[in-house]
N, C-alpha and C positions, 0 to 999 in steps of 0.2 A: 504494500500500500504506500503510495507516494504521499508524503505530507509536505504541503507547501507552507513555508514560514513567511509571513508578511510582517514587516516591521513598520511601525508608524514613525514617520520622520517628523521631528520637531524642529522647525526652522528657527535659526538664531541669526545674529548679525553677520556671521561669517558666510553662511550659505543662503542668504535671503535672495540673491540674484536680483538686485534692485535695478530698475530701468528708469529712464527719464522720459516723461511725456510732456507735450505742449498742447494746451487747449486754447482755442480762440473763443472768447466770451462774447463776441459781437453777435447781437440778436438773440442770445440765450436768456431764458428766464432764470432769475437769480436763485430761487430755492431749488429748482430742478437741477441746475448746474452744480450747485453746492453739494447736493446729496450724491451725485455721480462722482464728483471729485473726492468727496470724503470716503467713498468706497474704495477708490484707487489708492488713496493715502493709507488707508487701513490695511489693504491687501486682501480684501474680501473677494476680489475677482480672480485671485490665484487659486490653483488647486492645492497649493501647499500652505494655505492660510493657517496660522497659528495665533490664537487670540492673545497669548501672553508675550508676544515678541513683535518688534517692529519689522514686519515683512512686507510693508507696502512700498509703493514706488514714489519717486520724486515727480512733482507736477509743477509745471510753469503755466500760469494763466496770463494771457496777453489781452489787450483791449478791454480791460475791466470797466472803463468808462462808458462802454457801449452795451453794457448788459441791460436787459429789459426788466423793468419793475412794473408789476401790475397794480391797478388801482391808483390811489393817491400817494403811494409811498415816496415817489420822487420829491414831492414838495412837503409832505407832512412827517415823514419818518425822521426821527432824531435819535442819536446815540448819546446817552447820558454818562458822564464820568464825574466822580467826586474826588478832589485832591486830598481830602482829609482835614482840611482847614475850614474854619467858619466862612461861609459864603463861597466855598470852593466848588460849587456845582458847575460843570462845564457841559455845553451842548455842542454836538457836531451834526451837520446835515449830511444826507447821503450824497447829494450832488457835488459837494466839495471834496469828499474823501472816497472815491470809488474803490481804491484798494482795500481800505479798512472795511467797507461794506461786505466785500466778498470774503475777506479773512474772518470776520466775525460770524458770518453765516456758516462757513465751513468748520470753524473751530467749535461751534455749538453742536455739530454733528459728530464730533470725535469724542472718545472717552475722556472723562474728567479726571485723569490720573497723570502720573509722571510719564507713562507710556503715550498717552494722548498728546502731551506736550512735545514729546520726541517726534511723533508723527506729524504734528503741525509744523515743525521746523523743516519738513520736506516740501513745504508749499512756498512758491514764489509767485507773487502777484504783481503785475505791471499795468499801469493805466493805459499806456499806448502799445503800439505794435512792436516796439524794440525791447530786447532783453539781453542780458549779459551771459547767457548760458549756451552759446553756440558750440563751445568746446565739448560739451557733454553729448552732442548730437541727439537732441530729443526727437522722439517719434511723435508724429501728429496723432492725437487722440480725438476721434470724431464722437461728439456727444450730441445726440439728436433729442433735444428737449422742447422743441417748438410745438 
């Protein structure tokens, strides 16, 4: 009788086989784009997904200023930050900070742990079409969220 032995492979930093992807955000809906990018950052699209290690890929997002917001979010949505001092409440609008808008949406979909922070560091967002990661030879990732 032949017995097959299967071994579960637990992916770690050394054998994660990380790739670089580039995503064009022009014309994409914010939340749908963010959820797809969060899956790539987490590594859930890989067959070797391991929940307790950073096995996700690196993602570059370009044209963040051309992302589509539904409803009145473009004019009414604000991000609130408090400095910790009396009267230190600060407000930012979406139209002035397009990179932060995408970063906050994606970070909210990642785990709220040290591992989630490590995954978030694999994200690079740029407002325009130019980026500084040509040396990594990123692969274009088509995300159809329209």
